[in-house]
C-alpha positions as a printed NumPy array, in Angstrom:
array([[-14.225, -12.966,  63.552],
       [-12.222, -15.243,  60.943],
       [-11.525, -17.838,  63.426],
       [-15.428, -19.243,  62.725],
       [-16.179, -18.856,  59.371],
       [-15.216, -22.259,  58.507],
       [-17.573, -23.085,  60.667],
       [-20.203, -21.539,  59.528],
       [-19.966, -21.111,  55.978],
       [-19.165, -23.622,  52.708],
       [-16.207, -22.816,  51.085],
       [-17.129, -21.663,  47.651],
       [-19.432, -18.805,  50.44 ],
       [-16.055, -17.846,  51.702],
       [-14.486, -18.188,  48.339],
       [-17.096, -15.267,  46.866],
       [-16.559, -12.925,  49.84 ],
       [-12.942, -13.642,  50.005],
       [-11.999, -13.223,  46.768],
       [-14.581, -12.391,  44.322],
       [-14.976,  -9.113,  46.72 ],
       [-11.807,  -8.214,  46.237],
       [-11.183,  -8.733,  42.909],
       [-14.487,  -7.186,  41.787],
       [-13.235,  -3.774,  44.797],
       [ -9.648,  -3.879,  42.405],
       [-11.342,  -3.583,  39.067],
       [-13.994,  -0.994,  40.12 ],
       [-11.554,   0.569,  42.186],
       [ -9.117,   0.891,  38.717],
       [-11.318,   2.42 ,  37.008],
       [-12.294,   5.227,  39.293],
       [ -9.294,   6.001,  39.585],
       [ -7.781,   6.044,  35.608],
       [-11.828,   8.604,  35.879],
       [-10.454,  10.899,  38.603],
       [ -6.306,  10.788,  39.34 ],
       [ -4.543,  12.801,  36.203],
       [ -2.196,  10.498,  34.748],
       [  1.669,  11.973,  35.373],
       [  3.516,  14.109,  33.598],
       [  6.891,  12.597,  34.611],
       [  8.079,   9.389,  32.804],
       [  9.637,   8.558,  35.28 ],
       [  6.498,   8.279,  37.605],
       [  6.159,   4.596,  36.651],
       [  9.949,   3.856,  38.095],
       [ 10.127,   5.398,  40.617],
       [  6.412,   3.308,  42.626],
       [  7.37 ,   0.541,  40.851],
       [ 11.587,   0.136,  42.52 ],
       [  9.026,   0.581,  45.808],
       [  5.971,  -2.154,  45.111],
       [  9.123,  -4.263,  43.658],
       [ 10.363,  -3.905,  47.936],
       [  6.852,  -4.246,  48.909],
       [  5.84 ,  -6.813,  47.316],
       [  8.87 ,  -8.991,  48.104],
       [  8.627,  -8.314,  52.02 ],
       [  4.588,  -9.609,  51.511],
       [  5.478, -12.813,  49.372],
       [  7.841, -13.551,  52.493],
       [  5.628, -12.792,  55.312],
       [  2.893, -14.816,  53.234],
       [  4.773, -17.503,  52.143],
       [  5.281, -18.041,  55.767],
       [  1.929, -18.563,  56.85 ],
       [  0.664, -19.97 ,  54.57 ],
       [  3.594, -22.442,  54.915],
       [  2.905, -23.062,  58.677],
       [ -0.295, -23.366,  58.143],
       [ -0.437, -25.961,  56.471],
       [  2.338, -28.12 ,  58.662],
       [ -0.008, -27.018,  61.236],
       [ -3.15 , -28.373,  59.789],
       [ -0.785, -32.12 ,  58.751],
       [  0.278, -32.815,  63.092],
       [ -3.782, -32.078,  63.531],
       [ -4.1  , -35.081,  60.67 ],
       [ -0.212, -37.208,  62.146],
       [ -1.692, -36.604,  65.865],
       [ -4.727, -38.336,  64.996],
       [ -3.043, -41.306,  63.053],
       [ -1.525, -41.579,  66.203],
       [ -4.192, -41.601,  68.235],
       [ -6.084, -43.669,  66.921],
       [ -2.698, -46.094,  66.099],
       [ -2.079, -46.292,  69.975],
       [ -6.034, -47.365,  70.613],
       [ -5.313, -50.639,  68.213],
       [ -1.93 , -51.237,  69.992],
       [ -3.807, -50.882,  73.233],
       [ -6.259, -53.775,  71.856],
       [ -3.694, -56.098,  70.771],
       [ -2.555, -55.821,  73.921],
       [ -5.533, -56.426,  75.934],
       [ -5.715, -59.481,  74.147],
       [ -4.049, -61.357,  76.964],
       [ -6.014, -60.732,  79.591],
       [ -9.038, -63.611,  80.265],
       [-12.539, -62.363,  79.501],
       [-14.807, -60.715,  80.798],
       [-11.825, -58.125,  81.027],
       [-10.71 , -58.324,  77.772],
       [-13.95 , -58.24 ,  76.058],
       [-14.47 , -55.258,  78.367],
       [-11.233, -53.847,  77.03 ],
       [-12.975, -54.234,  73.46 ],
       [-15.822, -52.12 ,  75.059],
       [-14.906, -49.785,  76.919],
       [-12.378, -48.547,  73.658],
       [-14.626, -48.899,  70.953],
       [-17.324, -46.464,  72.436],
       [-13.942, -44.476,  73.045],
       [-13.388, -44.272,  69.523],
       [-17.295, -43.869,  68.83 ],
       [-17.087, -40.798,  71.398],
       [-13.998, -39.265,  69.903],
       [-15.89 , -39.218,  66.362],
       [-19.017, -37.991,  67.378],
       [-18.454, -36.255,  70.95 ],
       [-15.187, -33.951,  70.71 ],
       [-15.459, -33.631,  67.028],
       [-18.586, -32.113,  66.76 ],
       [-17.498, -29.613,  69.571],
       [-14.286, -29.109,  67.756],
       [-16.027, -27.893,  64.841],
       [-18.425, -25.737,  66.468],
       [-16.23 , -24.674,  68.441],
       [-12.361, -23.721,  67.422],
       [-10.009, -22.821,  69.767],
       [-11.365, -24.922,  72.078],
       [ -9.691, -27.285,  74.076],
       [-12.149, -29.013,  76.093],
       [-11.898, -32.854,  76.921],
       [-15.728, -35.035,  76.244],
       [-16.329, -36.519,  79.584],
       [-18.414, -39.547,  77.537],
       [-14.588, -40.454,  75.972],
       [-12.516, -39.896,  79.378],
       [-14.868, -42.113,  80.839],
       [-14.418, -45.106,  79.069],
       [-10.202, -44.526,  79.325],
       [-10.93 , -44.203,  83.509],
       [-12.241, -47.938,  82.535],
       [ -9.669, -49.37 ,  81.079],
       [ -7.144, -48.192,  83.716],
       [-10.088, -49.581,  85.882],
       [-10.119, -53.204,  84.417],
       [ -6.041, -53.11 ,  84.31 ],
       [ -5.597, -52.762,  87.602],
       [ -8.231, -55.123,  88.334],
       [ -5.823, -57.879,  86.87 ],
       [ -3.454, -60.091,  88.7  ],
       [  0.044, -58.952,  89.276],
       [  1.584, -60.156,  86.118],
       [ -0.738, -60.191,  83.651],
       [ -0.731, -56.605,  83.32 ],
       [  2.674, -55.814,  81.744],
       [  4.945, -52.273,  81.505],
       [  4.787, -52.6  ,  77.38 ],
       [  0.543, -52.93 ,  78.099],
       [  0.402, -50.458,  79.929],
       [  2.666, -48.003,  77.9  ],
       [  0.338, -48.078,  75.463],
       [ -2.459, -47.119,  77.55 ],
       [ -0.25 , -43.878,  78.391],
       [  0.393, -43.744,  74.592],
       [ -3.229, -43.452,  74.135],
       [ -4.048, -40.554,  76.481],
       [ -0.398, -38.452,  75.3  ],
       [ -1.739, -38.723,  71.136],
       [ -5.721, -37.386,  72.93 ],
       [ -3.82 , -34.489,  74.394],
       [ -2.282, -34.181,  71.152],
       [ -4.571, -33.499,  69.213],
       [ -6.722, -31.503,  71.578],
       [ -3.871, -29.392,  71.598],
       [ -3.931, -28.994,  67.624],
       [ -7.025, -27.315,  67.466],
       [ -5.879, -24.582,  69.391],
       [ -3.557, -23.689,  67.084],
       [ -4.366, -20.801,  65.312],
       [ -3.211, -17.643,  62.871],
       [ -3.25 , -14.765,  65.982],
       [ -4.98 , -11.909,  65.408],
       [ -2.431,  -9.237,  64.807],
       [ -0.775, -11.369,  62.241],
       [ -4.317, -11.541,  60.334],
       [ -3.891,  -7.595,  60.311],
       [ -1.071,  -7.338,  59.02 ],
       [ -1.708,  -9.726,  56.278],
       [ -5.21 ,  -8.471,  55.81 ],
       [ -3.737,  -4.706,  55.382],
       [ -0.006,  -5.521,  53.508],
       [ -2.978,  -6.819,  51.073],
       [ -5.325,  -3.926,  50.703],
       [ -0.773,  -2.113,  50.33 ],
       [ -0.17 ,  -3.977,  47.666],
       [ -3.874,  -3.096,  46.019],
       [ -3.234,   0.592,  46.238],
       [  0.272,   0.783,  44.81 ],
       [ -1.226,  -1.092,  41.375],
       [ -3.306,   1.523,  41.589],
       [ -0.527,   3.926,  41.611],
       [  1.414,   2.608,  38.479],
       [ -0.454,   4.182,  34.997],
       [ -1.171,   2.493,  32.39 ],
       [ -2.783,   4.14 ,  29.192],
       [ -4.725,   0.709,  29.01 ],
       [ -6.72 ,   1.082,  31.17 ],
       [ -9.116,  -2.29 ,  30.477],
       [ -5.949,  -3.96 ,  31.035],
       [ -4.669,  -2.229,  34.42 ],
       [ -7.265,  -3.098,  35.172],
       [ -7.76 ,  -6.676,  34.715],
       [ -3.118,  -6.85 ,  35.584],
       [ -5.075,  -5.577,  39.002],
       [ -7.186,  -7.664,  39.975],
       [ -5.406, -10.434,  38.834],
       [ -3.13 ,  -9.915,  40.88 ],
       [ -5.896,  -9.622,  43.339],
       [ -7.489, -12.803,  43.189],
       [ -4.122, -14.269,  43.621],
       [ -3.507, -12.599,  46.83 ],
       [ -6.779, -12.868,  47.969],
       [ -6.698, -16.619,  46.945],
       [ -4.336, -17.361,  49.364],
       [ -5.696, -15.619,  52.436],
       [ -9.034, -18.117,  51.129],
       [ -6.929, -21.08 ,  51.864],
       [ -5.398, -19.587,  55.547],
       [ -8.638, -19.702,  55.995],
       [-10.192, -22.77 ,  55.301],
       [ -7.262, -24.363,  57.197],
       [ -6.287, -22.375,  59.87 ],
       [ -8.733, -24.362,  62.625],
       [ -7.364, -28.561,  61.232],
       [-11.007, -29.726,  62.857],
       [-13.536, -27.317,  61.806],
       [-15.582, -26.412,  58.863],
       [-15.987, -29.122,  55.794],
       [-11.713, -29.224,  55.098],
       [-11.144, -30.727,  58.073],
       [ -9.02 , -33.784,  59.278],
       [-10.946, -36.76 ,  58.941],
       [-11.753, -38.991,  61.39 ],
       [-11.538, -42.343,  59.674],
       [ -8.69 , -43.439,  61.174],
       [-10.477, -44.005,  64.05 ],
       [-13.239, -46.198,  62.475],
       [-10.136, -48.349,  61.349],
       [ -9.156, -48.141,  64.358],
       [-12.916, -50.251,  65.055],
       [-13.003, -52.129,  62.452],
       [ -9.594, -53.889,  64.117],
       [-10.82 , -53.813,  67.574],
       [-14.025, -55.748,  66.187],
       [-12.258, -58.945,  65.124],
       [-10.048, -59.27 ,  67.506],
       [-11.237, -62.426,  69.045],
       [-13.265, -62.605,  72.552]])
């Protein structure tokens, strides 16, 4: 369920849902505990609970930090895949500049169609359906036409370097599509959410004479944990929602292709 949230909700709505709701529950829960649970008579109560709380907090903090770092690295990998694919697109266009007309212009047109299809067709698919690995037919056809033009050239016109550039473009496209399938697995989400609940419950188990101070401290810790989960949800799918990888490298590639002499 968390996988589709970025695609259907704005970041601020997600913030209210993931952060605002738990913070309100933590505040109210602290007040209810103080009202309905008797204060412990043993003065060492906070020492025992605090010791266990510290150990649990370290374990959960390590897990949470690990997930945040991994998700951020996956987001950066997706950005890098897009930039590398656009760079390969430009390389193919430049390597094709030695082709005679009309082959050169046909290659440019198909590469332009490829870039436009990536931004309009494949980007839309990745945004609407996270975790889906699907190559758009229009984009694939454009690449196949470029291959056909390459094969139609006389011997000696297409050197190995030129075909390597086209191979690299196909590989970069596969990398971009594959990067959309990386996400935090459901079992890890379960551990993250339950771990956050356990951490807040330890806060409630502590005792403070100042009720408002206790409620405020619990709410602040809840907000910190919830904001980390909010960040993970936002960037968990690099191509979905409003916080997504930009297709601007392909706009630059189109600009370069259009500027090449025909």
